[in-house]
C-alpha positions as semicolon CSV with decimal commas, in nm:
position;residue;x (nm);y (nm);z (nm)
1;X;-7,884;-12,707;-8,970
2;X;-8,124;-12,433;-9,083
3;X;-8,089;-12,065;-9,011
4;X;-8,379;-12,066;-8,763
5;X;-8,224;-12,351;-8,565
6;X;-7,887;-12,173;-8,561
7;X;-8,044;-11,855;-8,430
8;X;-8,221;-12,047;-8,156
9;X;-7,898;-12,217;-8,058
10;X;-7,706;-11,890;-8,045
11;X;-7,970;-11,707;-7,845
12;X;-7,998;-11,993;-7,599
13;X;-7,622;-12,024;-7,571
14;X;-7,573;-11,654;-7,510
15;X;-7,842;-11,655;-7,240
16;X;-7,694;-11,961;-7,071
17;X;-7,348;-11,811;-7,081
18;X;-7,469;-11,488;-6,923
19;X;-7,576;-11,694;-6,619
20;X;-7,241;-11,868;-6,583
21;X;-7,091;-11,838;-6,236
22;X;-7,419;-11,723;-6,076
23;X;-7,520;-12,058;-5,928
24;X;-7,273;-12,074;-5,642
25;X;-7,079;-11,848;-5,409
26;X;-6,732;-11,945;-5,525
27;X;-6,704;-11,667;-5,781
28;X;-6,546;-11,917;-6,023
29;X;-6,714;-11,933;-6,362
30;X;-6,744;-12,267;-6,540
31;X;-6,508;-12,138;-6,809
32;X;-6,230;-12,250;-6,576
33;X;-6,328;-12,612;-6,641
34;X;-6,087;-12,652;-6,932
35;X;-6,216;-12,482;-7,247
36;X;-6,227;-12,107;-7,296
37;X;-6,595;-12,019;-7,321
38;X;-6,695;-12,344;-7,146
39;X;-7,043;-12,222;-7,052
40;X;-7,141;-12,116;-7,402
41;X;-6,998;-12,435;-7,551
42;X;-7,185;-12,646;-7,298
43;X;-7,507;-12,461;-7,380
44;X;-7,461;-12,550;-7,746
45;X;-7,383;-12,912;-7,662
46;X;-7,700;-12,935;-7,453
47;X;-7,894;-12,824;-7,761
48;X;-7,755;-13,089;-7,990
49;X;-7,415;-12,973;-8,118
50;X;-7,115;-13,201;-8,067
51;X;-6,793;-13,008;-7,998
52;X;-6,487;-13,197;-8,124
53;X;-6,194;-12,972;-8,040
54;X;-6,021;-12,637;-8,093
55;X;-5,961;-12,486;-8,435
56;X;-5,639;-12,309;-8,531
57;X;-5,765;-11,999;-8,713
58;X;-5,630;-11,646;-8,770
59;X;-5,783;-11,331;-8,624
60;X;-5,735;-11,389;-8,253
61;X;-6,071;-11,561;-8,186
62;X;-6,105;-11,879;-7,986
63;X;-6,255;-12,127;-8,232
64;X;-6,390;-12,480;-8,201
65;X;-6,491;-12,748;-8,450
66;X;-6,839;-12,887;-8,391
67;X;-7,104;-13,076;-8,580
68;X;-7,478;-13,094;-8,618
69;X;-7,551;-13,443;-8,743
70;X;-7,303;-13,497;-9,025
71;X;-7,263;-13,123;-9,090
72;X;-6,942;-12,964;-8,954
73;X;-6,977;-12,614;-8,810
74;X;-6,728;-12,367;-8,665
75;X;-6,794;-12,196;-8,331
76;X;-6,619;-11,868;-8,253
77;X;-6,613;-11,766;-7,886
78;X;-6,603;-11,392;-7,817
79;X;-6,316;-11,245;-7,609
80;X;-6,536;-11,216;-7,296
81;X;-6,618;-11,591;-7,328
82;X;-6,989;-11,520;-7,273
83;X;-7,101;-11,525;-7,637
84;X;-7,040;-11,730;-7,948
85;X;-7,099;-11,707;-8,320
86;X;-7,153;-11,997;-8,560
87;X;-7,059;-11,943;-8,922
88;X;-6,775;-11,879;-9,166
89;X;-6,463;-11,675;-9,092
90;X;-6,395;-11,460;-9,400
91;X;-6,075;-11,276;-9,493
92;X;-6,047;-10,942;-9,678
93;X;-6,078;-11,119;-10,015
94;X;-6,406;-11,283;-9,913
95;X;-6,252;-11,630;-9,878
96;X;-6,343;-11,864;-9,596
97;X;-6,023;-11,931;-9,402
98;X;-6,131;-12,210;-9,166
99;X;-6,281;-12,470;-9,401
100;X;-5,975;-12,694;-9,435
101;X;-5,902;-12,685;-9,062
102;X;-6,267;-12,750;-8,980
103;X;-6,275;-13,055;-9,205
104;X;-5,948;-13,183;-9,061
105;X;-6,066;-13,160;-8,701
106;X;-6,435;-13,244;-8,739
107;X;-6,482;-13,474;-9,038
108;X;-6,313;-13,786;-8,900
109;X;-6,498;-13,791;-8,564
110;X;-6,828;-13,699;-8,732
111;X;-6,802;-13,988;-8,975
112;X;-6,669;-14,235;-8,720
113;X;-6,945;-14,157;-8,470
114;X;-7,217;-14,157;-8,736
115;X;-7,110;-14,496;-8,874
116;X;-7,090;-14,645;-8,523
117;X;-7,441;-14,519;-8,449
118;X;-7,570;-14,674;-8,772
119;X;-7,407;-15,007;-8,688
120;X;-7,571;-15,002;-8,343
121;X;-7,919;-14,916;-8,473
122;X;-8,208;-15,164;-8,510
123;X;-8,170;-15,264;-8,875
124;X;-8,288;-15,549;-9,096
125;X;-8,037;-15,725;-9,318
126;X;-8,122;-15,736;-9,688
127;X;-7,866;-15,917;-9,900
128;X;-7,537;-16,100;-9,863
129;X;-7,381;-16,031;-9,520
130;X;-7,039;-16,062;-9,683
131;X;-7,114;-15,812;-9,961
132;X;-6,834;-15,567;-10,029
133;X;-7,056;-15,260;-9,988
134;X;-7,294;-15,185;-9,701
135;X;-7,566;-14,923;-9,744
136;X;-7,781;-14,814;-9,451
137;X;-8,136;-14,710;-9,542
138;X;-8,387;-14,538;-9,316
139;X;-8,706;-14,718;-9,418
140;X;-9,075;-14,670;-9,340
141;X;-9,287;-14,973;-9,429
142;X;-9,554;-14,743;-9,579
143;X;-9,311;-14,532;-9,785
144;X;-9,364;-14,574;-10,163
145;X;-9,017;-14,434;-10,234
146;X;-8,863;-14,690;-9,997
147;X;-9,045;-14,957;-10,192
148;X;-8,914;-14,810;-10,518
149;X;-8,561;-14,816;-10,376
150;X;-8,601;-15,177;-10,259
151;X;-8,710;-15,283;-10,608
152;X;-8,439;-15,080;-10,783
153;X;-8,171;-15,235;-10,561
154;X;-8,264;-15,599;-10,642
155;X;-8,005;-15,646;-10,921
156;X;-7,722;-15,537;-10,685
157;X;-7,859;-15,733;-10,389
158;X;-7,916;-16,051;-10,590
159;X;-7,570;-16,025;-10,745
160;X;-7,419;-16,009;-10,395
161;X;-7,275;-15,664;-10,463
162;X;-7,440;-15,483;-10,172
163;X;-7,598;-15,547;-9,839
164;X;-7,879;-15,307;-9,751
165;X;-7,938;-15,252;-9,382
166;X;-8,288;-15,116;-9,338
167;X;-8,313;-14,900;-9,025
168;X;-8,685;-14,924;-8,959
169;X;-8,879;-14,613;-8,857
170;X;-9,247;-14,537;-8,825
171;X;-9,308;-14,179;-8,935
172;X;-9,547;-14,169;-9,233
173;X;-9,879;-14,312;-9,116
174;X;-10,046;-14,413;-8,792
175;X;-9,974;-14,782;-8,856
176;X;-9,614;-14,733;-8,975
177;X;-9,469;-14,811;-8,631
178;X;-9,687;-15,124;-8,608
179;X;-9,562;-15,248;-8,945
180;X;-9,200;-15,171;-8,853
181;X;-9,253;-15,364;-8,529
182;X;-9,400;-15,659;-8,720
183;X;-9,080;-15,673;-8,926
184;X;-8,841;-15,625;-8,632
185;X;-9,019;-15,882;-8,415
186;X;-9,053;-16,143;-8,691
187;X;-8,860;-16,469;-8,653
188;X;-8,721;-16,404;-9,003
189;X;-8,683;-16,029;-9,036
190;X;-8,561;-16,034;-9,394
191;X;-8,856;-16,249;-9,504
192;X;-9,096;-16,011;-9,328
193;X;-8,936;-15,711;-9,498
194;X;-8,957;-15,888;-9,835
195;X;-9,323;-15,970;-9,774
196;X;-9,396;-15,605;-9,703
197;X;-9,214;-15,481;-10,014
198;X;-9,359;-15,742;-10,252
199;X;-9,711;-15,668;-10,129
200;X;-9,663;-15,295;-10,081
201;X;-9,932;-15,196;-10,333
202;X;-10,193;-15,401;-10,146
203;X;-10,104;-15,274;-9,799
204;X;-9,790;-15,466;-9,713
205;X;-9,736;-15,650;-9,389
206;X;-10,005;-15,643;-9,121
207;X;-9,911;-15,407;-8,836
208;X;-9,878;-15,533;-8,481
209;X;-10,164;-15,418;-8,259
210;X;-9,929;-15,395;-7,961
211;X;-9,564;-15,294;-7,982
212;X;-9,333;-15,421;-7,709
213;X;-9,151;-15,165;-7,496
214;X;-8,816;-15,287;-7,630
215;X;-8,921;-15,252;-7,994
216;X;-9,079;-14,913;-7,927
217;X;-8,752;-14,793;-7,776
218;X;-8,563;-14,917;-8,083
219;X;-8,800;-14,737;-8,320
220;X;-8,775;-14,413;-8,123
221;X;-8,396;-14,440;-8,125
222;X;-8,397;-14,501;-8,500
223;X;-8,610;-14,190;-8,561
224;X;-8,380;-13,984;-8,339
225;X;-8,078;-14,108;-8,535
226;X;-8,249;-14,029;-8,866
227;X;-8,313;-13,671;-8,755
228;X;-7,963;-13,638;-8,609
229;X;-7,809;-13,734;-8,943
230;X;-8,012;-13,467;-9,117
231;X;-8,291;-13,670;-9,281
232;X;-8,643;-13,527;-9,266
233;X;-8,807;-13,823;-9,438
234;X;-8,755;-14,164;-9,593
235;X;-8,567;-14,315;-9,758
236;X;-8,236;-14,180;-9,636
237;X;-7,920;-14,363;-9,745
238;X;-7,575;-14,362;-9,589
239;X;-7,277;-14,550;-9,731
240;X;-6,900;-14,521;-9,735
241;X;-6,686;-14,418;-10,028
242;X;-6,362;-14,588;-10,127
243;X;-6,173;-14,337;-9,910
244;X;-6,391;-14,413;-9,607
245;X;-6,586;-14,087;-9,624
246;X;-6,962;-14,093;-9,574
247;X;-7,196;-14,062;-9,870
248;X;-7,539;-13,932;-9,771
249;X;-7,836;-13,950;-10,007
250;X;-8,183;-13,817;-9,925
251;X;-8,455;-13,982;-10,130
252;X;-8,449;-14,276;-10,367
253;X;-8,176;-14,253;-10,634
254;X;-8,279;-14,326;-10,991
255;X;-8,108;-14,414;-11,318
256;X;-7,734;-14,355;-11,320
257;X;-7,750;-14,226;-10,962
258;X;-7,805;-14,585;-10,852
259;X;-7,449;-14,675;-10,957
260;X;-7,316;-14,378;-10,761
261;X;-7,468;-14,525;-10,443
262;X;-7,443;-14,899;-10,512
263;X;-7,139;-14,918;-10,739
264;X;-7,118;-15,089;-11,078
265;X;-7,306;-15,414;-11,140
């Protein structure tokens, strides 16, 4: 999350919190709903942050672990419960004192939820379905770097080492969504994807003139997921390390970086 987005979230959250308890005559603020600072936390959740649970930190502040995409963030609620800060809690030596606790509380749910969302996305299988390693790739049919990645991955795919799952998006050109739809709606999706990549230099697959409502919804959901996971363009790769942690790679890896993502041949 960038600094501008954080500032917007904080300003919006503070404003929303200042209105808490003013919508009814009960005199009971929404902070009584279960979490201290409920209104300000809810305002942040409505603007895209996921709040995972309380943080045990020194200093007397109420703290919560949250995430923006795959990025964990700490929220500190002020004593009056109407305001919150997002950032690092620093001790007198300048050391961040909440990092380990933040990772403990937030990392597991962040990675579990992100992987589940990837599994549920509209993706195209590329490679052996029983391959030991699965790599999700946000792919635009018009993206030259996606095509470079597809070609670079052939030795691993053909050796059965990896299965790429291409999450199709249409973000680069006007006909990108139509080409993604042509692949998703093909009777053999993998063959359609291969056709596009092999003929990429000459224009790739022909786009559909009309995209079905179902396919359009899938493409929109894929783009939303791409943004939520922190990718601003394609390709974006997500895989799992040997310890189960998520590995996130923006852009097409090259040279020795390919083994970092795909493993040894």
